N, C-alpha and C positions, 0 to 999 in steps of 0.2 A: 291212453292217447295223450300225447304232449300238447299243451296249449301254445298258442302263438299270440301273446298279448300285443296290442297296438300301443306303442309308446310315443310315436311321433305324429305330429299333426293334431287336429281337433279330436276331442274325446270320441270314442266309437259309439257311445250311448249318451243320449240326452233325455232327461225326464222333465216334462213341462207340467206345472200344476201339481196337485197332490198335497196332502197334509204334511205337517212337520213330521219327520221320521225319528227324531231324537228320543222323544218320550216313549213311543211304541218300542223302540229298540231297547231302551233301558228296562221298561216294564216287562217285556218278554223274557229278558235274561234273568231278571230277579225272580220271575215266576218259575222258570225252569230250575233255578238254583234252589228255591223252596221245595219244589217237587222232589228233586234228588235228595235233599236233606231229610225227607220224610220216608225214604225207602229203606227196607230191611236189606241185609247183606244178600239174602236169597234173591231179592228183586234186582239188586245191582248185578247179579250174575245171570239174570234172565236174558233171553234173546231179544233183540230189537228188530226193527224193520230193515236195518242195514245188514245185508247178507254176511253171515259169519261174525257179526259183532254183537257183543252183549251190551247191556245198558252202560256198564262201566267203560267199555270201549268207546261208545259214543261220547260219553262225558270226557274221556281222555282226549279224544279228537278235538272237542270244543275248547279244551285248554290250549292246545296248539293254535287253533284258529284265533282265539282271543288274543294270544300273544302276537300273532302275525298282524292282525288288524291294528293293535296298539303300536307296533313297530312301524307299520306303513303310514298310519295317520300322523304319528310323531315326526317322521321324516318329511312328509308332505308339509306339515305346519312349519318345519324349518326351511322349506324351500328346496329340499333335496329329495324329490320323489325317487324311490328305489326302482330297480329293475332286476329283481331277484327271481321272478317267476317265469322268465323265458325258458322254455323247455320243461316246465313243471308238469308232472303227471298227476292229475287230481285223483287217480285211483291208487297208484302204486306208492306214492310218497306218504299220504296220510296213513295207509295201511302199515307201512314200515314204522312210522312214528308210534302208532298204537301198539304194534308188536313189542316195541322197545320198553314200554311201561306197563306191560300186563302183570308184572309181579307186584305192583302196588296194591295196597289195601284200599277198599272203597273210601274209607275216611281220608286217606291221603289224596286220592283223586278229587274228592269233594273239596278238600282244603285248597288244592291248586286251582280248581275251578272258581271258587269264591274269590281267591286272590286275583286271578286274571280278570274276573268279572268286575271286581271293585275298581281295578286300574282302568279298564276299558270304559266302563260306564262313567267314571269320573272325567275321563278325557272327552268323551262324546258330550256329556252334560255341560261342559264348559265352553263348547265351540260357540263362537260368535257368528254373526251374519256373514262377514267376510271369509272366515275360516271354512265355512261349509262349502265354499266355492273353490278352495285351494285344491291343487292336484296332488293325488297320491296314487299308489299302485294297488290294483285289484287284479284278479285273474284275467279280466278282459283287457287290461292295459292301464294307462294313466287316465284316471277319471276324477271328477270332483269328489271331495270327501263325502258329500251328501250321497253319492251313488255307492261308495264303499259301505256306508252305513245301511243303505237299502240291501246290499248284498249280504251283509252280516245279519240283518233282521231275517231275511228270507231263509238263509242257511240254518240259523238257530231255531226258527219257527218250525221248519220241517223236521229237524232233529228232535225237537220237543215231542212231536207227534210220533217219531220213530221210537221214542222211549215209552211214552204213555199209552199209546193205543194197544200194543201187545199185552200190556199189564192190565188192560180193562179199565184204565183211569180216564176220567173226563178231561178234555182239553179245551181251554178257552179259545174262542174264535172271535176276538175283538175286530170290529169292522175296519178300523184304521190299520191294524196289522195285516189283515187278510188282503186288503186292496193294495197296500204297499208291497207286499210279497208278490202279488199277481203282476203288478206293473213291472217289477224288476225281473221276475223269472221269465215273463213273456218276451222280454228284450234280450236276455242273456244268451239263449240258444241262437237266435239270429246273429247276435254279435260274434259269437264264436264261428258261426258259419261264414260270416264276412271275412274274418281273419284267415280262415282256411281257404278262401277263394271259391267257395261253393254256393254263395248266395246270389240271388238276382233281385231286381226291384220288385217289391211286394208290399202289401198292406194286410196285416192280420188284425181283425176286430174281435174283441172279446166282450160279449154282452152278458152281464152278470146279474144274478139275483142273490139275495141274502149275503151282502147288501146289493141293492140295485146299483149298477154302474156301467161304464163303458171304457174300455182300455183299447187304444189304437196303437199298433206297432208298425211304423212305416220304415221300410228298409230301402235305402239308396246306397250312398257310400258310407253311411253310418246308420244307426238305429235311433229313431226318434219316437218317444212315447208321449201320447197326449190323449185327449178325450173327444176329438172332433172326427166323427165318422167320415171316411172318404166316399166320394161318389161311386167309385168302383172298387170295393174291397176284393182282395185276392181270396181270403179265407175268412169266414165268420163262424165263431164258436159261441154257442149260447148254453149257459149252465150256471149252477151255483158257484160263487166265487171260490169257496174252499175246494170244491171238486176240481175246478180248473187249475188251481195251484197244485193240488195233489197230482193231477195228470201231467202237467207240464214239468213237474219235479220228478216224474217217473216213480211215484208211489202208488199210482192207480192207473188202470188202462185208460187211454184216450179213446172213447167210444165214438167220437164224431168222425164223419166222413171227411177226409181231406184228400184232394187230388194228389196223385203220386208225385207230380213234378213240383209240388209245393209243400211236401211233408217235411222238408228241411226246416220249415218255420217252427215246427212243433216237436221234432224228434232229435235234432242235432245235440241238444244238451245231454240227452241220455248217452250218446256216444262219447261225449267228453268226460262226464263224471262217472259213467257206468254205474249209476244208481247209488253211489255212496251218499 
């Protein structure tokens, strides 16, 4: 499915509150890099949770993702936010990019990941208060760089689990990373639904444990994320925060009852990314 980013007008997603995302973003990428550096060649060729992809395929995908984020943030900081994702297919294009580099050795893929991580983490680590609010391109459209970094954290956090869990390896579940991922992924599906013209006014409330929290996603002509429960929520989901991230990222079943006319709040992201 091709995406339809919103480039004109106010950003389609706003995030209110929440902790600084820069340090969790850098921490998570460094942790995944260390994990990959510890794997044997056999483990690099093992299957991941991404259908048809090995561990090395996921790592190769993240190299391309890192390079795009660096390109997008750099353009945004220069005041020239790009528009290269119009018509982008989040399933077909990454798959083709991975296919093109499957002949590489694990050490080569790891070296490219380290290089792209270093450049991206340096860029994010040097952002000042004003730069976090500058506009750059993400799949949902033109957003503040702060939201791009949220997207990058969520995407890489899920892929870390895609790699580690099938190998039987423990995965860190730091509270600041988990809640940042949940806040973003809960907004991303409704944002794509808005750009496709299939959304209606609604309020999704996520009441979490481990850690305790409340994430509210209000959909009007944009998606606003905050922590103030509305008087009349449309859908309320209660679960452990990690389990909600997994379900909304289509890595685990969503077992909660959601009325059919409001399932777009929680299922549209799966249609866009088709579980990559």
